[in-house]
C-alpha positions as CSV (number, residue, x, y, z in Angstrom):
1,X,-26.5,23.7,61.2
2,X,-26.9,20.7,58.9
3,X,-28.5,17.4,60.1
4,X,-25.0,15.8,60.2
5,X,-23.6,18.6,62.3
6,X,-26.4,18.2,64.7
7,X,-25.7,14.5,64.8
8,X,-22.0,15.0,65.4
9,X,-22.8,17.3,68.3
10,X,-25.3,14.8,69.7
11,X,-22.6,12.1,69.4
12,X,-20.2,14.2,71.4
13,X,-22.8,14.9,74.0
14,X,-23.5,11.2,74.2
15,X,-19.9,10.4,74.9
16,X,-19.8,13.1,77.6
17,X,-22.9,11.6,79.2
18,X,-21.3,8.2,79.3
19,X,-18.4,9.7,81.1
20,X,-20.8,11.3,83.6
21,X,-22.4,7.9,84.2
22,X,-19.0,6.4,85.1
23,X,-18.4,9.3,87.5
24,X,-21.8,9.0,89.1
25,X,-21.6,5.3,89.5
26,X,-18.0,5.7,90.8
27,X,-16.6,3.2,88.3
28,X,-12.8,3.3,88.4
29,X,-11.3,4.3,85.0
30,X,-8.7,1.5,85.1
31,X,-11.1,-1.4,85.6
32,X,-12.0,-4.1,83.1
33,X,-15.7,-3.5,83.9
34,X,-15.4,0.1,82.8
35,X,-13.7,-0.9,79.6
36,X,-16.4,-3.5,78.9
37,X,-19.2,-1.0,79.5
38,X,-17.6,1.7,77.5
39,X,-17.0,-0.7,74.5
40,X,-20.7,-1.7,74.5
41,X,-21.8,2.0,74.7
42,X,-19.3,3.0,72.1
43,X,-20.3,0.3,69.6
44,X,-24.0,1.2,69.9
45,X,-23.2,4.9,69.5
46,X,-20.9,4.3,66.5
47,X,-23.5,2.1,64.8
48,X,-26.2,4.8,65.3
49,X,-23.8,7.5,64.2
50,X,-22.8,5.6,61.0
51,X,-26.4,4.9,60.2
52,X,-27.4,8.5,60.6
53,X,-24.4,9.6,58.5
54,X,-25.7,7.4,55.7
55,X,-29.1,9.0,56.0
56,X,-27.6,12.4,56.0
57,X,-25.5,11.6,52.9
58,X,-28.6,10.4,51.1
59,X,-30.7,13.6,51.9
60,X,-27.8,16.1,51.7
61,X,-28.4,16.8,48.0
62,X,-32.0,17.9,48.7
63,X,-30.8,20.3,51.4
64,X,-28.3,21.8,49.0
65,X,-31.0,22.3,46.4
66,X,-33.2,24.3,48.8
67,X,-30.5,26.7,49.9
């Protein structure tokens, strides 16, 4: 599994964890509060994901050389 594939899996796991938080906190899926919280979580996750993708793209040629 490449670093980017690991990151993609972690990103999916992160979004699943956010959904679990909503369930545990009993936040109704149709509320403005939930949408606001999800937008904040999502923007942070996407920023980290995009940053790590750039890192992966930068180091990918070195991984390909080793294989």
